[in-house]
C-alpha positions as CSV (number, residue, x, y, z in Angstrom):
1,X,0.0,0.0,0.0
2,X,2.8,2.5,0.9
3,X,4.8,1.6,-2.1
4,X,1.8,1.8,-4.5
5,X,0.8,5.2,-3.2
6,X,4.5,6.4,-3.4
7,X,4.6,5.3,-7.0
8,X,1.5,7.3,-7.8
9,X,2.7,10.4,-6.1
10,X,6.3,10.3,-7.4
11,X,5.0,9.6,-10.9
12,X,2.7,12.6,-10.7
13,X,5.0,15.1,-9.0
14,X,8.5,13.8,-8.8
15,X,10.8,13.4,-5.8
16,X,11.2,17.0,-4.7
17,X,7.4,17.8,-4.5
18,X,6.4,14.8,-2.4
19,X,7.0,14.4,1.3
20,X,6.8,11.3,3.6
21,X,3.8,12.6,5.4
22,X,1.8,12.8,2.2
23,X,2.8,9.3,1.2
24,X,1.9,8.0,4.7
25,X,-1.5,9.8,4.8
26,X,-2.5,8.5,1.4
27,X,-1.5,5.0,2.2
28,X,-3.3,5.0,5.6
29,X,0.0,4.7,7.4
30,X,2.2,6.7,9.8
31,X,5.3,8.5,8.6
32,X,7.5,6.4,10.9
33,X,6.3,3.3,9.1
34,X,8.0,4.5,5.9
35,X,11.3,4.9,7.7
36,X,10.8,1.6,9.4
37,X,10.1,-0.4,6.2
38,X,12.1,1.6,3.7
39,X,14.7,3.4,5.8
40,X,14.3,6.8,4.2
41,X,12.4,8.8,1.6
42,X,15.4,8.3,-0.7
43,X,15.1,4.5,-0.4
44,X,11.4,4.6,-0.9
45,X,11.9,6.6,-4.0
46,X,14.4,4.2,-5.4
47,X,12.0,1.3,-4.8
48,X,9.1,3.2,-6.4
49,X,11.1,4.3,-9.4
50,X,12.2,0.8,-10.2
51,X,8.8,-0.6,-9.7
52,X,7.5,2.0,-12.2
53,X,10.1,1.0,-14.7
54,X,9.5,-2.7,-14.3
55,X,5.8,-2.1,-14.9
56,X,6.5,0.2,-17.8
57,X,9.0,-2.2,-19.3
58,X,6.3,-4.8,-19.7
59,X,4.7,-2.4,-22.2
60,X,7.5,-3.2,-24.6
61,X,6.6,-6.8,-25.0
62,X,3.4,-6.4,-27.0
63,X,5.1,-3.7,-29.1
64,X,8.0,-6.1,-29.9
65,X,5.7,-9.0,-30.6
66,X,3.8,-7.0,-33.3
67,X,7.0,-6.5,-35.3
68,X,7.7,-8.8,-38.2
69,X,11.3,-7.8,-39.1
70,X,14.4,-7.4,-36.9
71,X,14.7,-3.8,-38.0
72,X,11.1,-3.1,-37.1
73,X,11.7,-4.8,-33.7
74,X,14.8,-2.8,-32.9
75,X,13.2,0.5,-33.9
76,X,9.9,-0.1,-32.1
77,X,11.6,-1.2,-28.9
78,X,14.0,1.7,-28.8
79,X,11.3,4.3,-29.6
80,X,8.9,2.9,-27.0
81,X,11.6,2.5,-24.3
82,X,12.8,6.1,-24.6
83,X,9.2,7.3,-24.2
84,X,8.4,5.3,-21.1
85,X,7.4,7.7,-18.3
86,X,9.4,5.8,-15.7
87,X,12.8,6.2,-17.4
88,X,13.5,9.8,-16.2
89,X,12.2,8.8,-12.7
90,X,14.8,5.9,-12.7
91,X,17.5,8.4,-13.8
92,X,16.7,10.5,-10.8
93,X,16.7,7.4,-8.5
94,X,20.0,6.3,-9.8
95,X,21.5,9.7,-9.2
96,X,20.3,9.4,-5.5
97,X,21.9,5.9,-5.3
98,X,25.1,7.3,-6.6
99,X,25.3,9.7,-3.6
100,X,24.1,7.1,-1.1
101,X,26.3,4.0,-1.1
102,X,23.9,2.1,1.2
103,X,21.4,2.2,-1.6
104,X,23.7,0.6,-4.2
105,X,22.5,-2.9,-3.4
106,X,18.9,-1.8,-4.0
107,X,19.7,-0.3,-7.4
108,X,21.8,-3.4,-8.3
109,X,19.0,-5.8,-7.3
110,X,16.4,-3.9,-9.3
111,X,18.6,-3.5,-12.4
112,X,19.3,-7.3,-12.2
113,X,15.6,-7.9,-12.3
114,X,15.1,-5.5,-15.2
115,X,18.0,-7.1,-17.1
116,X,16.7,-10.7,-16.5
117,X,13.2,-9.8,-17.5
118,X,14.5,-8.2,-20.7
119,X,16.8,-11.2,-21.4
120,X,13.9,-13.6,-20.9
121,X,11.6,-11.6,-23.2
122,X,14.4,-11.3,-25.8
123,X,15.1,-15.0,-25.8
124,X,11.4,-15.8,-26.2
125,X,11.1,-13.4,-29.2
126,X,14.2,-14.8,-30.8
127,X,12.9,-18.4,-30.5
128,X,9.4,-17.4,-31.8
129,X,10.8,-15.5,-34.8
130,X,13.9,-17.5,-35.6
131,X,16.1,-14.4,-35.2
132,X,19.6,-14.3,-33.8
133,X,21.9,-12.0,-31.9
134,X,25.6,-11.1,-32.4
135,X,26.3,-11.4,-28.6
136,X,24.8,-13.2,-25.6
137,X,21.2,-12.3,-24.7
138,X,22.2,-11.1,-21.2
139,X,24.7,-8.7,-22.7
140,X,22.1,-7.5,-25.3
141,X,19.6,-6.8,-22.5
142,X,22.1,-4.9,-20.3
143,X,23.4,-2.9,-23.3
144,X,19.9,-1.9,-24.4
145,X,18.7,-0.7,-21.0
146,X,22.1,1.0,-20.4
147,X,21.7,2.9,-23.6
148,X,18.0,3.9,-22.8
149,X,18.8,5.1,-19.4
150,X,22.0,6.9,-20.6
151,X,20.2,8.6,-23.4
152,X,17.6,10.0,-21.0
153,X,20.3,11.1,-18.6
154,X,22.2,13.0,-21.3
155,X,19.0,14.6,-22.6
156,X,17.9,15.7,-19.2
157,X,21.3,17.0,-18.1
158,X,21.3,20.1,-20.2
159,X,22.6,18.7,-23.5
160,X,20.9,20.5,-26.4
161,X,19.1,17.5,-27.8
162,X,16.5,14.8,-27.0
163,X,17.0,11.2,-25.9
164,X,15.6,10.2,-29.3
165,X,18.7,11.8,-30.9
166,X,20.7,8.7,-29.7
167,X,20.5,5.6,-31.9
168,X,19.3,3.2,-29.2
169,X,18.0,0.8,-31.9
170,X,21.6,0.7,-33.2
171,X,22.8,-1.0,-30.0
172,X,20.6,-4.0,-30.6
173,X,22.1,-6.7,-32.7
174,X,18.8,-8.6,-33.4
175,X,18.9,-9.9,-37.0
176,X,17.7,-12.6,-39.3
177,X,20.0,-15.6,-39.4
178,X,22.6,-15.9,-42.2
């Protein structure tokens, strides 16, 4: 309940415009329960951000399944992933974990789940379509999500461009055999 309410508030207003008392009140909890269960607002935000991304990432699966060519698959996945609302939230969460070493395991655990889900999905698509990769599926999944998150980070850090200016589709090696 706390985490779900935090997800909704952080998605709507971002980290800086949400406080622990609001999250607790909306979840029918006391503020001290947040620190008891999550340790801090920062940790709760990291949990919420990755939960948002894992939920959003599931939206890629039907988009990819509709594609009939490897090029279409690569382009559709890249375009959709860059537009996921949770990606900039995760960029913010990762910047918090960078400054808070005690949160590194939380980010690592969630990234591991994201990468494994992406690898599983990719393996299923490859088997279904008969497509191949030029590298192991686990590397492909990590490379893809690293490029997506990195493109959003660069775009939101003051660089005069958009995340779509980065060729995220180009980091995917999905192709027809032969």
